[in-house]
N, C-alpha and C positions, 0 to 999 in steps of 0.2 A: 630543224627543230621539231621534235615530235609533238603531235597534237595533244592537248590535254584530254584526260579521260572525260567522256561525256557525263554530265551530271543530270539526273532525272529527279523530279519531284513527284509526289504522289499524284498530282493533278495531271501529269504528262503520261502516266502509265494507264493504258486502256485494258482493263480486265474484262473479258467477255462475261456477261451476266450468267451464262450457263456453266461456266467452268467449275465453280464450287460444287454444284450438284454432280457433275460428271466425275470429278475427283473423289467425292464422297462415295458415290455408287461403286466406283472402281475399287476403292479401298475396302469397302464392305464385301464386295465380291471376292477379292483376293483373300480376305480373312476366312470367308466361308469355304472357299475351294482349296486353300492351302497348296497351290501348285509348287512342285519341287523346283521347276525351272520357271521362275517368275518372269524373266524377260521374254521367253518364248510364249508363255501363256498371255502376257500383257499384249504382245503383238497380235495374237489371235483374238483377244478380247476386243481391242479397238478396231481391228479389221471387221469383225462381225458387227460391232456397234455402228460403224460407218455404212455398212451395207444393209442394215436392218435385219440381219440374220440372228438366229438363236445364239445367245451368249454361252460360252463354255463355263457355266457357273453352277455350283451346287446350291441347293436351297438352304443348306446349313452345314456347319462343320461336321465331318464324319471321322471318328477316330476308332481305330481298332483297340478295344479295351484291354485285350490280353497283352499287346506289345506296346501300347501307347505311341503308335506310329500312324502317320497319315498316308504314307506311300507304300501300301502293302498290296498293290495291284488293283485289279478291277473290284469295285464295290457297288452296292445297289445305287447309291447316289451318283456315282460316276457313270454307271450304265444309263441312269435317267438323263444325265447331261448328253450322252451320246444319242439317246433316243429322240432328242428334240427335233431332229430332221433325218429323213431317210437319205442315204448317201451311197455312192459307188465305192468300190474298193479303195481307190486312190484317195478319195475324200475321207474315208474312214481311217486310213493309215495316218493321214495328216492330223485328224482330230485326236487319234490315239496318242500320237507323239506330243501334241500340245498338252495333253493331260499327264504326260510323263508316265504313261502306263508301259509295262514291259512289252517290247515288240515281239518277244518269243511267245508270250501269251496270246497275242493276236494271231500270230502265225499258226499256233496250235488250233485255235478256234476255226480259222479259215480252212485248215487242212481237214479237221474233223467234219465240217459241214460241206466239204468239197465245193467251196464257193469259187466262182470265176471272177472276172473283172466287174460283172454286175451282180450285186448282192441282193438276195431276197432278205430285206431287213428283218421281218418278223421271225424268219428262221434263224438268222444270226442272233437276234434278241433272245429267242428261246434257248439257243445253245449257250449264250452268255449267262442266262439265268441258271442253267444247269451247272455251269462252272462255279457259280456262287453257292448253289445248294447241295450239289453232290447226288441228289436223287430227284425224280420227277415231281414228287409231292412238294418238296422244299423249293424247287425251281419255279413251280407254278405259284407258290406263295409269294416269292419275290416278284414274279411277273405281275401279279394282281396288285401288289403294293406300289409298284412303279407306274403301272398304267392307269390305276384308278383315278377317278375325279372326286372321290370322297375325301373328306378331311382326314388328316393323319390321325391314326388311332381308331378310325371308323371301320366299317365292314370290308373296305377295299374291294368294291364290286367292279367288274368289267363286263362288257357285252359277252353273252354266252358263246356267240359264234367265234369271237376272238379266243376265248378259253379253249374251244374245240380245236381250233387250228394249232394253238401252242401245244396242247396235250397230244394231239395226233402226230405232230412232227416229232416230238420228243419220244413218244412211244415207238414209232417206226425206227427212229435213230437208235433206240436201245436195242432193238432186234430180238429181244427175248420175250416180248409180250405178244401173245397170239391175237389175231384180229378179232376173234369172238370176244376176248376179254376186253379189248379196247371198246368194241361196240357196246358191250354190257355196261361198262363203266360210264360211257357217255349217255346211255339211256337212263341210268339211275340219276345222273346229274341233271338231265333234262327234266325228269320227274320232280326233283327237288326244286329246280328253278320255276317250273309251272306252279308248284304248290306255294312257293314263296310269293310269286306274282299274284296268285289268287288271294292270298292273305292280305297283300297290300291293297288290292282292289276292294276287298271286303271292308277293310278299315276306312277306305275313302268314301264309302257309301253313307248316306244319312242314317241316323239311328233307327228311325221307323222303318226304313226300307230294309235294313239288316234284320229287324225283327220279323218282317213279313217273309224274308228269305228263309229264316230258320224255321218258321211255322210251315212253310211249304214243303220242307223235307220230312215232316213228321207223318 
């Protein structure tokens, strides 16, 4: 004789107190990231969560306005997800697959940068920004927006030495920019940075001290 189905009442079911928050955060992350392969992404999400690693999550939904699609290849916010931790080639391929990005796009970037099993992340990052922007100026704009700690819509500032490394790498990769032009551009940028830092320091001085400084230049 088969055993009767076990009957449970609400008092017998133990629901972990943290479960609702875990599920709510997971749902919000899935909605923001819009992964084409939800099961693959979910496995990566909970694996990262259990290990305390950066989650493969966008900070908000990102949609291509022209096509109204979310799976159009690498985007600034997906690159920001990838940037959360430096990784080797194998790990990068895994994260790329989790985000359902085109593997041929990754292969092209690795080939262009001549990367081996160990990847210089900032060089790969710069090359990825170039693939988003199409030219060095736009690539650096994307890089600043992704790397900045300023609030969204702000000046998107990054350390000048980071800017120098990104620009120098892309300029050398381009191959058509003479070294003296690279050096001249960076000198001009350094002058602008020094001037801006001087203005910030001046604004931070007390009013009477600023007046004395102005008098001293006359």
